[in-house]
C-alpha positions as a Python dict, from the first residue, in 0.01 Angstrom:
ca = {
    (1, 'M'): (0, 0, 0),
    (2, 'A'): (203, -68, 311),
    (3, 'N'): (559, -213, 294),
    (4, 'A'): (584, -585, 346),
    (5, 'L'): (756, -710, 657),
    (6, 'Y'): (974, -1018, 638),
    (7, 'P'): (1069, -1259, 924),
    (8, 'F'): (1435, -1247, 1007),
    (9, 'R'): (1638, -1453, 1268),
    (10, 'I'): (1934, -1259, 1416),
    (11, 'H'): (2230, -1450, 1560),
    (12, 'F'): (2474, -1282, 1786),
    (13, 'H'): (2858, -1338, 1840),
    (14, 'D'): (2794, -1385, 2216),
    (15, 'P'): (2683, -1749, 2280),
    (16, 'D'): (2501, -1627, 2585),
    (17, 'L'): (2260, -1424, 2370),
    (18, 'S'): (2007, -1652, 2206),
    (19, 'P'): (1888, -1573, 1847),
    (20, 'I'): (1580, -1337, 1817),
    (21, 'D'): (1317, -1332, 1550),
    (22, 'I'): (1228, -989, 1412),
    (23, 'D'): (974, -887, 1153),
    (24, 'A'): (1115, -602, 944),
    (25, 'A'): (1123, -446, 596),
    (26, 'D'): (1483, -546, 526),
    (27, 'A'): (1794, -691, 684),
    (28, 'K'): (1930, -351, 796),
    (29, 'A'): (1622, -268, 977),
    (30, 'A'): (1613, -608, 1148),
    (31, 'R'): (1973, -554, 1259),
    (32, 'D'): (1884, -214, 1410),
    (33, 'I'): (1569, -345, 1591),
    (34, 'A'): (1755, -643, 1726),
    (35, 'A'): (2052, -435, 1852),
    (36, 'E'): (1811, -194, 2023),
    (37, 'R'): (1609, -476, 2174),
    (38, 'R'): (1917, -660, 2311),
    (39, 'R'): (2095, -339, 2393),
    (40, 'V'): (2404, -435, 2209),
    (41, 'P'): (2603, -261, 1927),
    (42, 'V'): (2511, -365, 1574),
    (43, 'A'): (2871, -513, 1545),
    (44, 'A'): (2757, -783, 1802),
    (45, 'I'): (2528, -928, 1535),
    (46, 'R'): (2693, -1226, 1363),
    (47, 'K'): (2427, -1327, 1109),
    (48, 'V'): (2089, -1217, 978),
    (49, 'K'): (1879, -1471, 801),
    (50, 'V'): (1537, -1469, 636),
    (51, 'I'): (1317, -1735, 799),
    (52, 'R'): (1166, -1955, 536),
    (53, 'E'): (857, -2161, 625),
    (54, 'N'): (878, -2537, 576),
    (55, 'A'): (560, -2638, 394),
    (56, 'D'): (449, -2984, 444),
    (57, 'V'): (259, -3061, 114),
}
């Protein structure tokens, strides 16, 4: 069975870089992918959060 991917929102220290949403297996993988996509060091990432859907029930 394949590993599940979770949606993460990555926030950066630089206010000029908007947050990016990444599907990854864990927070470390999400950080690495976001740093590569934005071409910044991993230290430039301020926060990694799991995106939780708001269900209207």
